[in-house]
C-alpha positions, 0 to 999 in steps of 0.5 A, a space after each residue: 472505486 475499490 469500494 464500489 467494485 467490491 460492492 458490485 462484484 461481491 455477488 460473484 464472490 470476487 474480493 476487491 481491495 487496494 494497496 496504497 504505498 508510500 514511496 517504494 524503493 524500486 529502481 525507478 523510486 531510487 532514481 526519482 527520490 535522490 538528494 535532499 528531498 529524500 531525507 526531508 520526506 522521510 522525516 515527515 513519515 512517522 517510521 522515518 523510511 520509505 517502503 521496499 518492494 518486498 513489503 508491498 508484495 507481502 501485502 498483496 500475497 496476504 490479500 490474495 490468501 484465504 486469511 482474507 476471505 471476509 475482507 473486501 472493499 479495503 484500502 491497505 495504506 502502507 505509508 509508515 504512519 504518514 496518514 495518522 498524523 
């Protein structure tokens, strides 16, 4: 969907990008991810940790900045390297 919208809206100079994070330790994330499953899941991630809301916000700010004027149709995967395995 990101790529299709980026293509369709490019003529209007509208950039479309997506952010796909791993588990993010928001209040809900902390409640949902407790106990043994937390450590097991983190061991599956190359960087061995979940994300923080500030990290997702930083990527959103980056994508909204002029530094990305030529970036559209991208999916910024924030998964601690999980998809490179």
